[in-house]
N, C-alpha and C positions, 0 to 999 in steps of 0.2 A: 216432672223432671226436664231441665233445659237440655236441650241438644248441645252437644260438642260440636264444633267443625266438623270432625270425621264423622258424625252421626246426622249431619244435616241432610234432608233429603235432596236427591240431584234435581237440578233443575229440567224443566223440558228442553230448552234450546240455550247452549252456551257457546259464546265466542270467545276463545282466548288467545289475546294477543295476534288477532287476525290482520294480516296486511295483503292488499292486492295491488300488483304492478302491472302496467301496461307498458312494456319497454320502461321509458324511463320516467313514465307517468305514474306517480303514486296516487291511487284511488281510495285506498284504505291505508292507515297506518296504526298497528298496534291496537286495533279495537277489541275491548273486551266488554262483554255485555251478557247479563244471565236474565232469561225469560222463562217466568214459572208458568205452570199451567194454570190457564183462565185469565191470565193477565192481558191488558190490551195497552199496547205501545203505539205511540204516534211519533214517528221520526221526521224531523225538520231540518233543513239546510238550504243554502242557495244552490242554484244550478252548477253541478260539477262538485258538489260537496261529498259525494260517494253514496247517496242515499240508494239509487238503483242498484249499485253494485252490492251494497250491503243485504238488500233484500233477495238478490239473486243468488247469492251465498247462501242464504238462510233457507231458500227455496230448493237447494241442491242443483241450481242451474248452472253455477259457476263454482271453481274450486278455489280457495285462498292461495296466495303465492307463499305465505307463511302463516304460521299459527294453526290452531285447532278448532273445528266445530265439533260439539258434543251433541247428543240427542239422549234424553234419559240418563245422563252422566256418564255416557260411555262415547268414545270416539265416533264419529260418523263413518269414517272409511269402510266402505265396502256394505253400508247399510242404507244408502241413498234410496233404494226403491222402498224399504220400509217407511222412511220418513215422507217421501214424497206421496205415497198412498193417502197420507193424512192431511196434505195441504190442498188448499183451494187457492190458486194464484192469479193475479190479475195485474198485468204490465201495462205499459203505454200502449201496446198492440193488443188486440182483444182476442187473437188466435181463433178467429172464426174465419169459416171457409164462405167467400162471397157467393159462390155459385149454389150452395145449400140453402134450404129454408131455415127459419130459426128452430123450427122443430127438429129437423134432420141434424142440424150443427149439435144441438143438445143431445139427441138421441146417440150420435157418434161418440160423445165423450162420456156418456153414461155406460154404453157397452164397454168402453175402454176400461172403466172402473167396476164393471160387472154388477151393476146395479139392480136389485129385483124390482120388478114392474116399473121400468123406467118411463113408460109413458105417462103414468100416474104423477110421478114425481116432475116430470117436464111439464105437464099441463098445469100442475100447482105452481111451480115457479113463472111461468108466463102469466098467470093470473096476477101473482103478487107483484110482478114487474110491469104489469099492464100492457103486455105484448100479446096477449092471447088472439088479439084480431088481426094480427100480423104473423102467425104462426106458420102459415105456409107459403109465406113469401120469401122470394130470396134476399139473403141478408145484403147483398149489394145494393139493394134499393133503399136501404135503411139509411136514416140520417146519422150522424156521427154519435148522437145523444143516445138513439135507440140500439146502435151497436153497442156502446158501452154497457147500456142495461142488460143486453143479451150476454155480452161477455162476464157480467156480475153473475148471472144466472148459471153460466157454465162453472164459474169458479165454485158454486154453491151446489151444484147439481148432486155430487157423491157425498154429501153432508160432511164436509170436512171437519176436522176438529182445529185446524189451524189454518187461518186467513192471512195471506200475505198480499196485500194490495198496494200497487205502487200509482200514487195520485188516483185514486177511485174516483174523484169528483170531476176528473176531466171531462168535459162535453156534457155533463149533467146540468140541468138546469134545477131550479129549487125543488120542485115537486118530485123530480127524478132522485135527487139527493136525498130527501125524505124517505122515498121507498127504500133507498139502499140502508139508511139510518134504522128504519123498521125491521128489515131483513137481518141486519145484525143483532138488533136488540132480541128478536124471536129465536136466535141461534142458541141461546142458553150459554152454557160454560164452554164457550169457545176463545182460543186463543186467537189475538188479532195483533198484526204487525202491520202499519201503514205509514205511507209518506203523504205530505200534504204541504202544499205551499200557504195553505189557510189555517192559520192558527187556532182560531175559534172553532172551526169545523172539526180539524184533528183532535182538539182537546175534548170536544163534545163526546167522541168515541172513545176516549183513552182514559186509563188510570195511570200510566206511566207515560214519561215523555223523554226524548233524547234528541240532541241537536249535534250534528255533524258539520264540521268547518274544515274545508281541505283536507278531507279524508281523516280527519281526528274528530274523536269522540269528546266534545268539550263540555257536554251537560248531559245528565240523566236524572231525571227528578220523579217523585211520585206526585201524580197530580190530585190535588187536594180540592175538595167541594168548597173549600170556604173562602174562595176568591184569592189564595195565595198568589202573589205576582211574581214569585222567583222565576218562573219558567217564561214569563212575559219579559221579565228584564233580560233573561238571556237570550230570547229570541230577538228582542231589539237589538241586542248587542251584536250577536253573530250572524242573523240573518238579514236584518236590516241595516246593520252598520252604523247603529248610535251608539256614542260612547258616553 
């Protein structure tokens, strides 16, 4: 039996005509987007296009000025903590404490999320991200790339079902980027929303893509494995400025 619109299963996350203003600056304008459970979205756009604002609204770290955010088909209002507990979020800052060791940082976040057997989980993540040899060193002594890897471990520590990553490749060399891709691949049926300046790296992790331009959602497409160039053409137009 074909579902009618009223019978259609609710999406995991939905933005309905969401706008965000900072004074007279428009960061997002009437953005509508449906994200289904298990989908993997890559969001592209120039600096200042609104990508970070979009992710912070999805991560419940910022409220829209106008419009509605829904979780499981219901308005999010008052249910932020329910959604937040399912999210692993990584922004431009790693949210790590420099005076704590790598192990202490992860233990702090594991306890916040009430993880059972946190030390076993932490040891496994440090091994996966090749940081076990620096586990008991203060994070302030880590390189930018190592801090980014540890930030990724922090986002994964509570086994989230939704990953929201803002430019996750920042500071990562080739091998570290491969570690991140492996970790995401091993996460199973996880929902992923990420931003990236690198079209090919972003598409390698995504089955859907969106492009923001000056706060407007100008393109959203399913990523097809047959080399469909539509998203490449849209990227060239809106991000690279080619006409």
